[in-house]
C-alpha positions as CSV (number, residue, x, y, z in Angstrom):
1,M,-17.9,-12.6,7.9
2,I,-17.7,-9.5,5.7
3,P,-15.8,-6.2,6.1
4,E,-17.7,-3.5,8.0
5,S,-17.1,-1.2,5.0
6,L,-19.4,-3.4,2.9
7,V,-22.4,-2.9,5.2
8,S,-22.8,0.8,4.0
9,K,-21.7,0.1,0.4
10,L,-24.4,-2.6,0.0
11,S,-27.0,-0.7,2.1
12,L,-27.4,-3.7,4.4
13,S,-29.8,-3.6,7.3
14,P,-29.3,-5.8,10.4
15,R,-32.0,-8.5,10.8
16,A,-31.0,-9.8,14.2
17,H,-28.1,-9.9,16.7
18,L,-25.8,-12.6,18.0
19,W,-22.9,-13.1,20.3
20,A,-19.7,-13.8,18.5
21,R,-16.4,-15.0,19.9
22,S,-13.2,-13.6,18.4
23,F,-9.8,-15.2,18.0
24,D,-8.7,-13.9,21.4
25,G,-11.6,-15.5,23.1
26,S,-13.6,-12.3,23.8
27,Y,-17.3,-12.0,23.0
28,S,-19.2,-9.2,21.4
29,E,-22.8,-8.7,20.3
30,R,-22.8,-8.3,16.5
31,P,-25.6,-7.4,14.0
32,V,-26.6,-10.2,11.6
33,Y,-27.0,-9.5,7.9
34,Y,-28.2,-11.6,5.0
35,V,-26.3,-11.3,1.8
36,R,-26.2,-12.9,-1.7
37,F,-23.0,-14.9,-2.2
38,R,-21.6,-15.3,-5.8
39,S,-18.3,-17.0,-6.7
40,E,-17.1,-18.9,-9.7
41,G,-20.5,-18.8,-11.3
42,N,-22.3,-20.1,-8.2
43,D,-25.0,-18.1,-6.6
44,L,-26.3,-18.5,-3.1
45,S,-29.0,-16.2,-1.6
46,A,-29.8,-15.3,2.0
47,I,-26.4,-16.3,3.5
48,R,-26.3,-15.2,7.2
49,C,-23.2,-13.2,8.1
50,I,-21.7,-10.7,10.5
51,A,-19.4,-7.8,9.8
52,A,-16.0,-7.1,11.4
53,N,-13.1,-4.7,11.1
54,R,-11.3,-6.6,8.3
55,S,-10.4,-6.0,4.7
56,N,-11.5,-9.4,3.2
57,V,-14.3,-11.9,3.4
58,L,-14.1,-14.9,5.7
59,V,-16.2,-17.7,4.2
60,G,-17.5,-20.1,6.9
61,R,-18.6,-23.7,6.9
62,N,-22.2,-22.7,6.3
63,V,-21.1,-21.7,2.8
64,L,-18.2,-24.1,2.2
65,N,-20.3,-27.1,3.1
66,R,-22.3,-26.4,-0.1
67,F,-19.2,-26.9,-2.3
68,I,-16.4,-29.2,-3.2
69,V,-13.3,-27.1,-2.8
70,T,-10.0,-28.1,-4.5
71,L,-6.9,-26.2,-3.5
72,D,-3.8,-26.3,-5.8
73,G,-1.2,-24.6,-3.7
74,R,1.7,-25.1,-6.1
75,N,-0.1,-23.2,-8.8
76,L,-1.8,-20.8,-6.5
77,R,-5.3,-21.8,-7.7
78,F,-8.5,-23.2,-6.4
79,D,-11.6,-24.7,-7.9
80,L,-15.1,-24.4,-6.5
81,Q,-17.9,-26.8,-7.6
82,P,-21.4,-27.3,-6.2
83,A,-21.6,-30.3,-3.9
């Protein structure tokens, strides 16, 4: 899930629509976008996502399942390696 502000900044065009359920249990029809995801030197193309009124990116299992993620809470660090 990406911030709605990125849709115009990246000139994204919707490719489809889907029904999404929010944290409060309500449903809304949202446009689907495909984006390129780059982090820690890893590059994934054609990642399906929706946009929402938020200020950060919410990375879903469809992306996380491609990596081994190590969280180091004490040192406020994380490591991301291809699976």
